[in-house]
N, C-alpha and C positions, 0 to 999 in steps of 0.2 A: 282623839282628834280624827276627824274625817275630812278628806280633801278630794275635790274633783277638779280636773283640768279638762276643759272641753273647748272645741272650736266655737268661735263667735258665729255671727250670721243669724238669719231669721229663725232658725230652728233651735238656737241655743236655749231659749227659755223652756221649750218643751223637753229637751234633754236634761236640763237641770231639774225640772219638776219631777220627771221620772226617777232620777237619782235620789232626790230628796224623799219622795214617797217611799222608796225602798230603804232609805237610811234612817228615817226619823219615826218609824211606826211606833216606837216606845213612848213618844211624847203624848201628853194629854191632848185630846182632840182640838181644843181651842188654840193651844200653842202651835200645834202642827199646822192648822189652817193659817194662822198668822205668819209663821215662818215660810210656808209655801208662797203666800201672797207677797210678802215683803222681798224675799229673795228673788222671786221671778220678776218683780218690778225692777229690782236693781240690775238684774241680768238684761232685761229689756232696755233699760237705760244705757247699759254698756254697749249694746248693739246700736241703739239709735244715736246716742250722744258721744259715747266713747269711741265710736266707729270701729267696734270689734267685728271685723269681717270673718269670713270662713277660714282665712289663713292666720287669724289671730287667736290667741288663747285667753279664755276667761277662766279664772280660778275661783272656786268656792271653797271656803274652809269653815267647818263647824267645830266648835270647841266648847266643852262644858266648862263652866266657871263656878266659883263658890256661890254665886247668886243666880245663875241661870245658864243660858246657852248663848254663845256668841257666834254670829254668822258674818263672814266677811266675803265680799265680792271684789275681786281685783280684775281690772281690764287694762288694755294698753293705752287708754286715753290719757290726756295730759292733766286731768283733774279740773276743778272749777271751784268758784266761790259760790256757796249756796245762796239762792235768791228766792224771792217770793214766787208764787205761781204765775203771776203776770197775765192771766187770761180771765175772761168773764166766766162766771160759774156755769153757764149753760154751754160753753165750748168744750168739746171733747179733748182728752189728753191732759197731761201735765199734773196728774194726781199722784204719781209714784212717790216722790219725796215727801209729799204731804202725808200719805199713808205711812211711810216709814217713820216720820216724826210722831204721828199720832199713836202708832201701835207698838213702837219699840221703846226701850228704856233710854237709848241714846244712839246717835249715829254720827258719822264723820266722813270726811272725804280725804 
């Protein structure tokens, strides 16, 4: 198991990406790319929607399982009930959880 605790705020996704790139170099390229994308999307959501500011902590935990790799992102937010995208296709933003659903085996909140 690997774990990172980092401050929230606008630079959190960059710090997490740097840590992941150093931590998961052993993964096949496609899995590495997907893990980077999905984890950074979740960290970005932690900052934007979980209100994880620079004085808050975001925790990323990576754990190998019998069937793959589990990545968990925890933030100080209250949580939410998953909802549809709720935007027009040509409007920017709102794709994070859509990507998580499409590219991961499962996800939860």
